[in-house]
DRENKE-30002 format. One record per atom (N, C-alpha, C, O): residue in one letter; z, y, x; atom name. Coordinates in nm, 3 decimals. Layout:
BEGIN
r a | up Z | north Y | east X | a CA
...
This chain:
BEGIN
r m | up 0.029 | north -0.100 | east 0.096 | a N
r m | up 0.031 | north 0.015 | east -0.017 | a CA
r m | up 0.012 | north 0.129 | east 0.096 | a C
r m | up 0.079 | north 0.113 | east 0.198 | a O
r s | up -0.075 | north 0.245 | east 0.089 | a N
r s | up -0.091 | north 0.301 | east 0.110 | a CA
r s | up 0.010 | north 0.426 | east 0.145 | a C
r s | up 0.095 | north 0.418 | east 0.057 | a O
r d | up 0.046 | north 0.548 | east 0.235 | a N
r d | up 0.172 | north 0.639 | east 0.194 | a CA
r d | up 0.135 | north 0.697 | east 0.104 | a C
r d | up 0.229 | north 0.744 | east 0.040 | a O
r v | up 0.021 | north 0.723 | east 0.058 | a N
r v | up -0.045 | north 0.824 | east -0.064 | a CA
r v | up 0.009 | north 0.727 | east -0.198 | a C
r v | up 0.050 | north 0.775 | east -0.304 | a O
r r | up -0.004 | north 0.580 | east -0.167 | a N
r r | up 0.036 | north 0.574 | east -0.337 | a CA
r r | up 0.125 | north 0.532 | east -0.334 | a C
r r | up 0.171 | north 0.507 | east -0.446 | a O
r i | up 0.224 | north 0.490 | east -0.202 | a N
r i | up 0.386 | north 0.510 | east -0.239 | a CA
r i | up 0.431 | north 0.641 | east -0.301 | a C
r i | up 0.514 | north 0.653 | east -0.392 | a O
r l | up 0.353 | north 0.756 | east -0.228 | a N
r l | up 0.409 | north 0.920 | east -0.264 | a CA
r l | up 0.370 | north 0.923 | east -0.438 | a C
r l | up 0.438 | north 0.976 | east -0.526 | a O
r l | up 0.233 | north 0.846 | east -0.457 | a N
r l | up 0.223 | north 0.916 | east -0.604 | a CA
r l | up 0.333 | north 0.847 | east -0.695 | a C
r l | up 0.369 | north 0.907 | east -0.796 | a O
r n | up 0.403 | north 0.686 | east -0.654 | a N
r n | up 0.455 | north 0.659 | east -0.740 | a CA
r n | up 0.588 | north 0.709 | east -0.739 | a C
r n | up 0.657 | north 0.706 | east -0.841 | a O
r i | up 0.640 | north 0.769 | east -0.602 | a N
r i | up 0.762 | north 0.859 | east -0.602 | a CA
r i | up 0.716 | north 0.973 | east -0.719 | a C
r i | up 0.779 | north 0.986 | east -0.823 | a O
r l | up 0.635 | north 1.027 | east -0.695 | a N
r l | up 0.626 | north 1.138 | east -0.750 | a CA
r l | up 0.630 | north 1.117 | east -0.948 | a C
r l | up 0.691 | north 1.184 | east -1.031 | a O
r y | up 0.549 | north 1.011 | east -0.965 | a N
r y | up 0.552 | north 0.981 | east -1.105 | a CA
r y | up 0.739 | north 0.949 | east -1.130 | a C
r y | up 0.791 | north 1.030 | east -1.206 | a O
r d | up 0.815 | north 0.864 | east -1.083 | a N
r d | up 0.953 | north 0.849 | east -1.097 | a CA
r d | up 0.984 | north 0.997 | east -1.179 | a C
r d | up 1.009 | north 1.028 | east -1.295 | a O
r h | up 0.970 | north 1.065 | east -1.055 | a N
r h | up 1.031 | north 1.189 | east -1.075 | a CA
r h | up 1.020 | north 1.284 | east -1.189 | a C
r h | up 1.106 | north 1.339 | east -1.257 | a O
r i | up 0.871 | north 1.289 | east -1.191 | a N
r i | up 0.833 | north 1.325 | east -1.356 | a CA
r i | up 0.840 | north 1.240 | east -1.464 | a C
r i | up 0.797 | north 1.277 | east -1.573 | a O
r k | up 0.879 | north 1.151 | east -1.450 | a N
r k | up 0.962 | north 1.068 | east -1.574 | a CA
r k | up 1.122 | north 1.076 | east -1.557 | a C
r k | up 1.198 | north 1.070 | east -1.654 | a O
r c | up 1.157 | north 1.088 | east -1.446 | a N
r c | up 1.315 | north 1.142 | east -1.465 | a CA
r c | up 1.292 | north 1.301 | east -1.543 | a C
r c | up 1.322 | north 1.311 | east -1.662 | a O
r l | up 1.248 | north 1.398 | east -1.481 | a N
r l | up 1.252 | north 1.531 | east -1.518 | a CA
r l | up 1.192 | north 1.499 | east -1.688 | a C
r l | up 1.250 | north 1.564 | east -1.775 | a O
r e | up 1.123 | north 1.438 | east -1.716 | a N
r e | up 1.125 | north 1.430 | east -1.853 | a CA
r e | up 1.208 | north 1.350 | east -1.975 | a C
r e | up 1.182 | north 1.348 | east -2.096 | a O
r a | up 1.304 | north 1.294 | east -1.910 | a N
r a | up 1.430 | north 1.233 | east -1.968 | a CA
r a | up 1.534 | north 1.332 | east -1.942 | a C
r a | up 1.642 | north 1.313 | east -1.998 | a O
r a | up 1.520 | north 1.444 | east -1.860 | a N
r a | up 1.661 | north 1.520 | east -1.851 | a CA
r a | up 1.586 | north 1.645 | east -1.952 | a C
r a | up 1.675 | north 1.709 | east -2.007 | a O
r i | up 1.459 | north 1.689 | east -1.985 | a N
r i | up 1.403 | north 1.766 | east -2.032 | a CA
r i | up 1.447 | north 1.717 | east -2.185 | a C
r i | up 1.429 | north 1.817 | east -2.255 | a O
r k | up 1.488 | north 1.628 | east -2.256 | a N
r k | up 1.475 | north 1.551 | east -2.371 | a CA
r k | up 1.653 | north 1.568 | east -2.395 | a C
r k | up 1.701 | north 1.622 | east -2.495 | a O
r e | up 1.738 | north 1.510 | east -2.281 | a N
r e | up 1.872 | north 1.535 | east -2.300 | a CA
r e | up 1.931 | north 1.659 | east -2.315 | a C
r e | up 2.022 | north 1.679 | east -2.396 | a O
r v | up 1.864 | north 1.781 | east -2.212 | a N
r v | up 1.892 | north 1.942 | east -2.253 | a CA
r v | up 1.861 | north 1.976 | east -2.399 | a C
r v | up 1.935 | north 2.039 | east -2.474 | a O
r e | up 1.731 | north 1.920 | east -2.432 | a N
r e | up 1.710 | north 1.945 | east -2.599 | a CA
r e | up 1.839 | north 1.869 | east -2.668 | a C
r e | up 1.913 | north 1.935 | east -2.741 | a O
r i | up 1.859 | north 1.758 | east -2.647 | a N
r i | up 1.930 | north 1.730 | east -2.723 | a CA
r i | up 2.097 | north 1.787 | east -2.743 | a C
r i | up 2.151 | north 1.792 | east -2.854 | a O
r a | up 2.176 | north 1.835 | east -2.587 | a N
r a | up 2.282 | north 1.883 | east -2.622 | a CA
r a | up 2.272 | north 2.022 | east -2.650 | a C
r a | up 2.378 | north 2.059 | east -2.701 | a O
r r | up 2.194 | north 2.111 | east -2.641 | a N
r r | up 2.156 | north 2.245 | east -2.714 | a CA
r r | up 2.145 | north 2.254 | east -2.831 | a C
r r | up 2.198 | north 2.344 | east -2.897 | a O
r r | up 2.056 | north 2.137 | east -2.889 | a N
r r | up 2.053 | north 2.136 | east -3.057 | a CA
r r | up 2.219 | north 2.071 | east -3.117 | a C
r r | up 2.278 | north 2.112 | east -3.217 | a O
r t | up 2.258 | north 1.978 | east -3.037 | a N
r t | up 2.401 | north 1.967 | east -3.076 | a CA
r t | up 2.486 | north 2.020 | east -3.084 | a C
r t | up 2.570 | north 1.999 | east -3.172 | a O
r l | up 2.494 | north 2.121 | east -2.983 | a N
r l | up 2.627 | north 2.242 | east -2.945 | a CA
r l | up 2.561 | north 2.335 | east -3.067 | a C
r l | up 2.649 | north 2.373 | east -3.143 | a O
r n | up 2.418 | north 2.386 | east -3.108 | a N
r n | up 2.428 | north 2.478 | east -3.219 | a CA
r n | up 2.493 | north 2.395 | east -3.341 | a C
r n | up 2.588 | north 2.441 | east -3.404 | a O
r n | up 2.441 | north 2.281 | east -3.366 | a N
r n | up 2.474 | north 2.223 | east -3.497 | a CA
r n | up 2.621 | north 2.205 | east -3.517 | a C
r n | up 2.671 | north 2.211 | east -3.629 | a O
r n | up 2.709 | north 2.176 | east -3.381 | a N
r n | up 2.861 | north 2.167 | east -3.426 | a CA
r n | up 2.913 | north 2.309 | east -3.471 | a C
r n | up 2.979 | north 2.331 | east -3.572 | a O
r y | up 2.871 | north 2.403 | east -3.376 | a N
r y | up 2.898 | north 2.545 | east -3.412 | a CA
r y | up 2.891 | north 2.565 | east -3.553 | a C
r y | up 2.982 | north 2.603 | east -3.627 | a O
r s | up 2.758 | north 2.532 | east -3.587 | a N
r s | up 2.718 | north 2.585 | east -3.729 | a CA
r s | up 2.787 | north 2.534 | east -3.870 | a C
r s | up 2.794 | north 2.585 | east -3.982 | a O
r d | up 2.838 | north 2.398 | east -3.808 | a N
r d | up 2.936 | north 2.330 | east -3.870 | a CA
r d | up 3.071 | north 2.367 | east -3.929 | a C
r d | up 3.124 | north 2.366 | east -4.040 | a O
r l | up 3.105 | north 2.403 | east -3.790 | a N
r l | up 3.248 | north 2.464 | east -3.792 | a CA
r l | up 3.248 | north 2.579 | east -3.886 | a C
r l | up 3.344 | north 2.596 | east -3.960 | a O
r g | up 3.141 | north 2.662 | east -3.887 | a N
r g | up 3.113 | north 2.784 | east -3.941 | a CA
r g | up 3.178 | north 2.780 | east -4.140 | a C
r g | up 3.238 | north 2.861 | east -4.210 | a O
r s | up 3.124 | north 2.646 | east -4.161 | a N
r s | up 3.163 | north 2.630 | east -4.298 | a CA
r s | up 3.303 | north 2.614 | east -4.361 | a C
r s | up 3.332 | north 2.615 | east -4.481 | a O
r t | up 3.391 | north 2.597 | east -4.242 | a N
r t | up 3.542 | north 2.627 | east -4.286 | a CA
r t | up 3.600 | north 2.723 | east -4.214 | a C
r t | up 3.704 | north 2.773 | east -4.256 | a O
r w | up 3.550 | north 2.761 | east -4.105 | a N
r w | up 3.613 | north 2.837 | east -3.968 | a CA
r w | up 3.509 | north 3.015 | east -3.974 | a C
r w | up 3.393 | north 3.022 | east -3.933 | a O
r k | up 3.564 | north 3.104 | east -4.017 | a N
r k | up 3.506 | north 3.248 | east -4.011 | a CA
r k | up 3.588 | north 3.360 | east -3.983 | a C
r k | up 3.599 | north 3.453 | east -4.063 | a O
r d | up 3.663 | north 3.354 | east -3.843 | a N
r d | up 3.736 | north 3.465 | east -3.798 | a CA
r d | up 3.698 | north 3.515 | east -3.662 | a C
r d | up 3.601 | north 3.477 | east -3.599 | a O
r k | up 3.777 | north 3.596 | east -3.628 | a N
r k | up 3.747 | north 3.629 | east -3.496 | a CA
r k | up 3.709 | north 3.490 | east -3.358 | a C
r k | up 3.610 | north 3.471 | east -3.287 | a O
r k | up 3.794 | north 3.443 | east -3.366 | a N
r k | up 3.771 | north 3.322 | east -3.293 | a CA
r k | up 3.701 | north 3.252 | east -3.292 | a C
r k | up 3.691 | north 3.185 | east -3.189 | a O
r y | up 3.616 | north 3.227 | east -3.399 | a N
r y | up 3.489 | north 3.191 | east -3.439 | a CA
r y | up 3.401 | north 3.246 | east -3.420 | a C
r y | up 3.307 | north 3.167 | east -3.425 | a O
r e | up 3.358 | north 3.370 | east -3.392 | a N
r e | up 3.279 | north 3.467 | east -3.344 | a CA
r e | up 3.292 | north 3.485 | east -3.191 | a C
r e | up 3.196 | north 3.473 | east -3.115 | a O
r e | up 3.436 | north 3.518 | east -3.146 | a N
r e | up 3.416 | north 3.466 | east -3.010 | a CA
r e | up 3.355 | north 3.313 | east -2.941 | a C
r e | up 3.298 | north 3.297 | east -2.834 | a O
r l | up 3.382 | north 3.238 | east -3.019 | a N
r l | up 3.323 | north 3.137 | east -2.984 | a CA
r l | up 3.185 | north 3.088 | east -2.995 | a C
r l | up 3.131 | north 2.999 | east -2.929 | a O
r g | up 3.129 | north 3.171 | east -3.103 | a N
r g | up 2.952 | north 3.225 | east -3.117 | a CA
r g | up 2.866 | north 3.280 | east -2.997 | a C
r g | up 2.749 | north 3.261 | east -2.965 | a O
r i | up 2.982 | north 3.367 | east -2.934 | a N
r i | up 2.893 | north 3.422 | east -2.805 | a CA
r i | up 2.894 | north 3.324 | east -2.692 | a C
r i | up 2.798 | north 3.316 | east -2.616 | a O
r v | up 3.008 | north 3.244 | east -2.678 | a N
r v | up 3.049 | north 3.160 | east -2.577 | a CA
r v | up 2.910 | north 3.040 | east -2.560 | a C
r v | up 2.843 | north 2.996 | east -2.467 | a O
r v | up 2.920 | north 3.017 | east -2.746 | a N
r v | up 2.771 | north 2.911 | east -2.744 | a CA
r v | up 2.662 | north 2.942 | east -2.757 | a C
r v | up 2.576 | north 2.854 | east -2.764 | a O
r k | up 2.631 | north 3.070 | east -2.763 | a N
r k | up 2.513 | north 3.158 | east -2.734 | a CA
r k | up 2.465 | north 3.171 | east -2.595 | a C
r k | up 2.347 | north 3.171 | east -2.561 | a O
r e | up 2.558 | north 3.181 | east -2.526 | a N
r e | up 2.554 | north 3.174 | east -2.360 | a CA
r e | up 2.516 | north 3.045 | east -2.312 | a C
r e | up 2.424 | north 3.027 | east -2.233 | a O
r c | up 2.590 | north 2.952 | east -2.361 | a N
r c | up 2.549 | north 2.785 | east -2.326 | a CA
r c | up 2.413 | north 2.738 | east -2.360 | a C
r c | up 2.334 | north 2.680 | east -2.286 | a O
r t | up 2.398 | north 2.774 | east -2.486 | a N
r t | up 2.225 | north 2.716 | east -2.498 | a CA
r t | up 2.142 | north 2.815 | east -2.484 | a C
r t | up 2.037 | north 2.799 | east -2.546 | a O
r d | up 2.158 | north 2.964 | east -2.393 | a N
r d | up 2.068 | north 3.031 | east -2.341 | a CA
r d | up 2.060 | north 2.961 | east -2.208 | a C
r d | up 1.946 | north 2.954 | east -2.162 | a O
r i | up 2.151 | north 2.912 | east -2.141 | a N
r i | up 2.145 | north 2.873 | east -1.988 | a CA
r i | up 2.072 | north 2.738 | east -2.023 | a C
r i | up 1.967 | north 2.718 | east -1.961 | a O
r l | up 2.122 | north 2.622 | east -2.135 | a N
r l | up 2.040 | north 2.519 | east -2.145 | a CA
r l | up 1.909 | north 2.528 | east -2.180 | a C
r l | up 1.837 | north 2.428 | east -2.188 | a O
r m | up 1.862 | north 2.673 | east -2.209 | a N
r m | up 1.714 | north 2.649 | east -2.247 | a CA
r m | up 1.642 | north 2.692 | east -2.119 | a C
r m | up 1.532 | north 2.652 | east -2.083 | a O
r r | up 1.728 | north 2.786 | east -2.051 | a N
r r | up 1.644 | north 2.813 | east -1.929 | a CA
r r | up 1.656 | north 2.701 | east -1.839 | a C
r r | up 1.557 | north 2.674 | east -1.771 | a O
r t | up 1.758 | north 2.631 | east -1.828 | a N
r t | up 1.762 | north 2.475 | east -1.760 | a CA
r t | up 1.627 | north 2.416 | east -1.796 | a C
r t | up 1.541 | north 2.384 | east -1.713 | a O
r q | up 1.617 | north 2.406 | east -1.912 | a N
r q | up 1.493 | north 2.317 | east -1.980 | a CA
r q | up 1.361 | north 2.358 | east -1.947 | a C
r q | up 1.270 | north 2.276 | east -1.936 | a O
r k | up 1.336 | north 2.523 | east -1.925 | a N
r k | up 1.225 | north 2.553 | east -1.885 | a CA
r k | up 1.208 | north 2.546 | east -1.728 | a C
r k | up 1.093 | north 2.554 | east -1.685 | a O
r k | up 1.288 | north 2.534 | east -1.659 | a N
r k | up 1.293 | north 2.529 | east -1.491 | a CA
r k | up 1.239 | north 2.356 | east -1.477 | a C
r k | up 1.155 | north 2.314 | east -1.397 | a O
r f | up 1.308 | north 2.281 | east -1.573 | a N
r f | up 1.281 | north 2.167 | east -1.565 | a CA
r f | up 1.127 | north 2.122 | east -1.608 | a C
r f | up 1.063 | north 2.031 | east -1.556 | a O
r l | up 1.091 | north 2.197 | east -1.701 | a N
r l | up 0.927 | north 2.167 | east -1.751 | a CA
r l | up 0.871 | north 2.213 | east -1.621 | a C
r l | up 0.794 | north 2.139 | east -1.558 | a O
r q | up 0.903 | north 2.325 | east -1.578 | a N
r q | up 0.816 | north 2.386 | east -1.449 | a CA
r q | up 0.798 | north 2.292 | east -1.361 | a C
r q | up 0.684 | north 2.285 | east -1.313 | a O
r a | up 0.891 | north 2.204 | east -1.318 | a N
r a | up 0.907 | north 2.125 | east -1.222 | a CA
r a | up 0.852 | north 1.998 | east -1.253 | a C
r a | up 0.823 | north 1.916 | east -1.166 | a O
r q | up 0.839 | north 1.982 | east -1.366 | a N
r q | up 0.784 | north 1.860 | east -1.384 | a CA
r q | up 0.577 | north 1.875 | east -1.395 | a C
r q | up 0.484 | north 1.797 | east -1.373 | a O
r q | up 0.587 | north 1.976 | east -1.427 | a N
r q | up 0.420 | north 2.092 | east -1.430 | a CA
r q | up 0.417 | north 2.059 | east -1.271 | a C
r q | up 0.346 | north 1.961 | east -1.247 | a O
r s | up 0.458 | north 2.100 | east -1.193 | a N
r s | up 0.445 | north 2.131 | east -1.067 | a CA
r s | up 0.407 | north 2.004 | east -0.972 | a C
r s | up 0.318 | north 1.997 | east -0.888 | a O
r l | up 0.511 | north 1.896 | east -1.015 | a N
r l | up 0.461 | north 1.769 | east -0.989 | a CA
r l | up 0.368 | north 1.667 | east -1.008 | a C
r l | up 0.343 | north 1.570 | east -0.936 | a O
r a | up 0.311 | north 1.709 | east -1.136 | a N
r a | up 0.229 | north 1.637 | east -1.211 | a CA
r a | up 0.084 | north 1.720 | east -1.102 | a C
r a | up 0.007 | north 1.653 | east -1.033 | a O
r m | up 0.078 | north 1.881 | east -1.115 | a N
r m | up -0.043 | north 1.884 | east -1.018 | a CA
r m | up -0.040 | north 1.827 | east -0.878 | a C
r m | up -0.138 | north 1.788 | east -0.813 | a O
r m | up 0.098 | north 1.827 | east -0.839 | a N
r m | up 0.097 | north 1.761 | east -0.678 | a CA
r m | up -0.004 | north 1.618 | east -0.696 | a C
r m | up -0.111 | north 1.578 | east -0.651 | a O
r m | up 0.103 | north 1.571 | east -0.789 | a N
r m | up 0.043 | north 1.436 | east -0.814 | a CA
r m | up -0.132 | north 1.445 | east -0.835 | a C
r m | up -0.201 | north 1.369 | east -0.767 | a O
r k | up -0.177 | north 1.511 | east -0.900 | a N
r k | up -0.340 | north 1.492 | east -0.954 | a CA
r k | up -0.395 | north 1.527 | east -0.835 | a C
r k | up -0.493 | north 1.460 | east -0.801 | a O
r a | up -0.336 | north 1.662 | east -0.723 | a N
r a | up -0.436 | north 1.650 | east -0.633 | a CA
r a | up -0.401 | north 1.502 | east -0.518 | a C
r a | up -0.493 | north 1.449 | east -0.455 | a O
r l | up -0.322 | north 1.476 | east -0.513 | a N
r l | up -0.290 | north 1.353 | east -0.419 | a CA
r l | up -0.403 | north 1.251 | east -0.473 | a C
r l | up -0.468 | north 1.179 | east -0.396 | a O
r q | up -0.416 | north 1.252 | east -0.576 | a N
r q | up -0.489 | north 1.108 | east -0.674 | a CA
r q | up -0.617 | north 1.172 | east -0.621 | a C
r q | up -0.698 | north 1.094 | east -0.570 | a O
r n | up -0.648 | north 1.300 | east -0.626 | a N
r n | up -0.794 | north 1.311 | east -0.582 | a CA
r n | up -0.831 | north 1.292 | east -0.419 | a C
r n | up -0.947 | north 1.280 | east -0.382 | a O
r y | up -0.742 | north 1.292 | east -0.348 | a N
r y | up -0.741 | north 1.294 | east -0.210 | a CA
r y | up -0.763 | north 1.145 | east -0.175 | a C
r y | up -0.845 | north 1.103 | east -0.093 | a O
r e | up -0.666 | north 1.063 | east -0.261 | a N
r e | up -0.674 | north 0.923 | east -0.252 | a CA
r e | up -0.809 | north 0.881 | east -0.275 | a C
r e | up -0.855 | north 0.781 | east -0.220 | a O
r e | up -0.880 | north 0.958 | east -0.358 | a N
r e | up -0.998 | north 0.923 | east -0.407 | a CA
r e | up -1.106 | north 0.885 | east -0.334 | a C
r e | up -1.185 | north 0.793 | east -0.351 | a O
r t | up -1.098 | north 0.974 | east -0.244 | a N
r t | up -1.200 | north 1.071 | east -0.185 | a CA
r t | up -1.143 | north 1.052 | east -0.005 | a C
r t | up -1.205 | north 1.111 | east 0.083 | a O
r n | up -1.041 | north 0.979 | east 0.021 | a N
r n | up -1.046 | north 0.913 | east 0.151 | a CA
r n | up -1.062 | north 0.823 | east 0.172 | a C
r n | up -1.012 | north 0.725 | east 0.115 | a O
r i | up -1.167 | north 0.825 | east 0.297 | a N
r i | up -1.212 | north 0.688 | east 0.348 | a CA
r i | up -1.109 | north 0.600 | east 0.489 | a C
r i | up -1.082 | north 0.643 | east 0.602 | a O
r d | up -1.090 | north 0.526 | east 0.452 | a N
r d | up -0.983 | north 0.493 | east 0.587 | a CA
r d | up -1.084 | north 0.441 | east 0.667 | a C
r d | up -1.059 | north 0.400 | east 0.780 | a O
């Protein structure tokens, strides 16, 4: 197996890991928002509003993290495509 093929396999594994991480971050973000919303049906005071500020900050950070993971995944996919093209044209 060529070094390029090994690298392609590693990149593929990393892309799949990022895909899983993106999904997990999305689940965490939605769960946090849903749990906070559910609390709102029984808890509506100043502390609930303060918690809302913290929840908003957390979900914003999770969204930014998700975007960074997506950008990384796209970069790795571009690198993978370039290596595939190299492998197809490389004559040993």
